[in-house]
N, C-alpha and C positions, 0 to 999 in steps of 0.2 A: 400392494406393497409400496411404501414410500421410496422415492428415488433419493440418491445421495444429495442432490441439489435441494430437495425438499427438507431433508434432515438438517442440512446446513443453514437453510433459509437464505440461500443465495439466489439471485435472479439471473436467468439466462434469457437474453433478449436478442431477437433477430431484427435486421433492418426492415423498414416498411416494404411491403410487397413480397416478403419472404414467407414461406410456410412456417408454422409454429415449430420450435425446436422439439425434437423427440429423441429419446434415448435409443429408439430402434431405427432412426433414420440417419442416413449419411449426410454430412455437411454438403451444402449446395456446391455444385460444380459450375465451371464456366469461367467468365472473365473476372469473377470476384475471388478466385482461388488464391490470389496473391495478397489479398487484404488480410490483416491479422485478426485474430480473436483478441479483443481488448479485455483485460482483467482489471477491474477497478477494486482497489483495496481501501476501504473507507477509514476515516479517522475514528478514534474511540468515541462511542456514543452517537455516531453518525446515523441518521435515519435514512432509510432507502430512498425516500422521496428527494432528499438532498443529493444523494449520489446519482440519482436518475438524471439530474440536470447535466451531469458530465457525460452520461451515456449518449445524450443527444448529439454531442460533438462527433462521436464516432459512428453512431447509427446513420446519421445523415450522409456519411461517406460510404456506407454499405457494409460496415463491420458488424460482426457478432460481438455482443458485449456480455460479460459476466460481472455481476456486482456482488461484493461480499464485504461485510464489516464484522470483525471479530467482537465477541462480547466484551463490553467495557470492563466488567469485573475481572476478567482474565488479564486484560491489558494492564490495569492499574494495580491489581493485587497479586494474582498468581505469579505473573512475570516479574514483579518487583521482588518477590521472595525467591527468585531463581528457579521457580517451577516452570518447566517448558510446556505449559498447558496449550500453547498454540501450535505446537509441532504436529500433533495429530490432525488438527483442523487444516493445516497447510497441505498435508498428504491427501485428505479427503477432497480438498478444493481442486487439486491437480487431477484426481481421479474422475472428477466431473467431466473433464475434457474427454476422457475415454468413454464415459457413459454416453456422451452425445456425439461420439465419432469425430471429434475435432482435434485429435492428437497429431494429425499431420499438418495442420495449418500453422502459420507463423503466429507467435504470441507477442503481445505488447502489454506491459504492465503499467498501470497508472496508480501510483501509491501516495496516500495522503497521511501526513503527520507521522508521529512515532507509532501510533496505533497500527497503521498500515505497514510501516517499516518492520515492526516486530514479526508480523506474519510473513512478509516478504523475505526476511532473513532466513526463515526456515524453508521457504520455497526454494531459495537459491541453493541451500545446502542439499535439499532433496534432488534438485536437478543435477547435482554433481556426484551424489553418492548412491542414489537409488536407481537400480538398473532399469526399472520400468519407465522412469521419467527422463532418462538420459537421451531418449529419442526426441523429446520435445525441443522445438526450435524457438528460442526467444530472440526477437530482433531489436528490442529496445525497452527502456524503462523511463517513465516520467515520474519525477518526485515533486510533489506539491507540499511546500512547507515542511520539508524533512530532508535528511534525518538530523536529530539533535542529541546531544549528550544528556545525561541525567540532570535535570534542572528542576529543583523542588518548586520554586515559585511558578514556573511555567506549567508544571504538571498539576499543581493545585488549581491554577486558573482553568486548565482544560477540564479537570474533574468537576470543578464548580459549574461549568457550562453543561456538562453531561447531567448533573444533578438538579438542573434548574426546576424541573417539574416535580421534584421529590419534596416530601414533607421537610420543613425547615430544620426541625430537630434532627431528623435522620440525615439530612444533607450535611450539617455541621459535624455530626458524629462521624460520618464517613470521611469527611475532609480531615478531621483531627486524627482519626485512625490511620489514614494514609500518610499524613505528615509524620506522625510518630514512627510509623513503620519505616519510612524512607530514612529518616534521621538515625534511627537505631541501626539500620543496615549500613549506613554510610560511616557512622562514627565508631560503633562498637564492633560490627562484624566485617567491616571492609577488608582488613588485612587477610581474613580467611576467605571471604566471598570472592575476592579478586582472582584467587587461584582456582576456586571451584566453578565459578560462573563468569564467563566472558560477557561483557555488556553487549547489547545489540549494536550500539554505535561502533564499538571496537571490532565486532565481527564484520560489520559492513565495510570498515576500513580495509580489511584483508580479504574481502570476497573475491573469488577467483574468476567471476564472470567478466567477459570482455565486450559485450554488446554496448551500443551507444546509450548514453544517458542524458536526460534533460532535467535540469533543476530549476524549478519555479519557486522563488522565495521572496522575502521582503525584509528589509532592515527594520521595519516597524512591527514585525511579528513579536507579540508579547509572550508567546509560548515557546517557540523554537528560535534560538539565537542565530542570527545570520552568520556569525563567525563560525558556528559549528557546521553549517551547510557549506561555507566557503572552504573550511579545512577538508571536508569530505571531497569537494570538487578537486582541490589540489592533490589529494592522495590518489584519486582515480586517474587524474591526468598523468601523475607520476607513473602509474601502472599502464600507461599508454592506452587508456580507454578514451574513446571519442566522446567528449563532454561539451554540452552547451548549457549555459546558465543565464537566467533572466532574473534580475533584481527589480521587482515592482516598486521598491523604495517605500511606499506609504500604505500599501494594502495590508489588511489584517490577516491573522492566521487562517489558512484555508479560505481566504476571502478574495483571492486574486481574480477569479472568474467573475465574481460579483462586481468588483471595482473596475476591471478592465476586460469586459467580455469579448470584444472584437480581437484585441491583442492576444488574449489567452487562447482563444480558439485557433487563431492563426499560428501560434507557436506549436500547439499540440498537433494540428493537422500537418504542418510543414515537417515536423519531426517524424511523424508517422510515415509520411511518404518517403522521406530520406532513408528511414530504416529499411523499408522494403524495396528501395531502389527505384521508386517511381512506378507508375502503371501505364 
């Protein structure tokens, strides 16, 4: 029988020297108990080999890492129509923690772009409304190039990257379909949809969680506007959330690690240790 992790196609990875993760085995005990399980939520269209580069940051420190990227079709199309297609995936992802007996360990989320934020939004809701998940302890969240408001130009650029290897005719047909869909919803259906479906960005502005947050962004980001990230930072600080923000100024969307590897790793690991209170 396939495990939930296999059904989701999410990767569960233990640090070097640890035994392979097993749904029948308890999480390792000892001096590493205080280290968090790090859950990486990839950007739309992200390949696992790209996300694995971020795993290394935490695996080297002895953390267990779970990597998952939601299907880009759901991110760009279903969610744009107000269909909460990622809600069930968020639930299954949290259930993986119980499958691998990791529900008592602290959790750290590392969220990329709006594709990761959409999934994270539902995870936060489940953590506060679902009895099974209320026992989970989140110690912090890292946001990389997120979150941003609905931005047609940025969304088209992101979708274009996702479709790079697709047939040219299919690519432009999908881009046109997406563009028409967004414009239709925004101009014709917005008065109705604003009451029926809260945007992910607005939901994040009002999220009830209070654990620390690290925002890694750039004013040169062509997909997510820096002003959107900065507005979110202000709102979270207003809610007395401990926030740290780093503007890389000239790095591309989800390109901060590539442009500034040493600085990026330093910020992530320092934030992690601060969240768990040191070791």
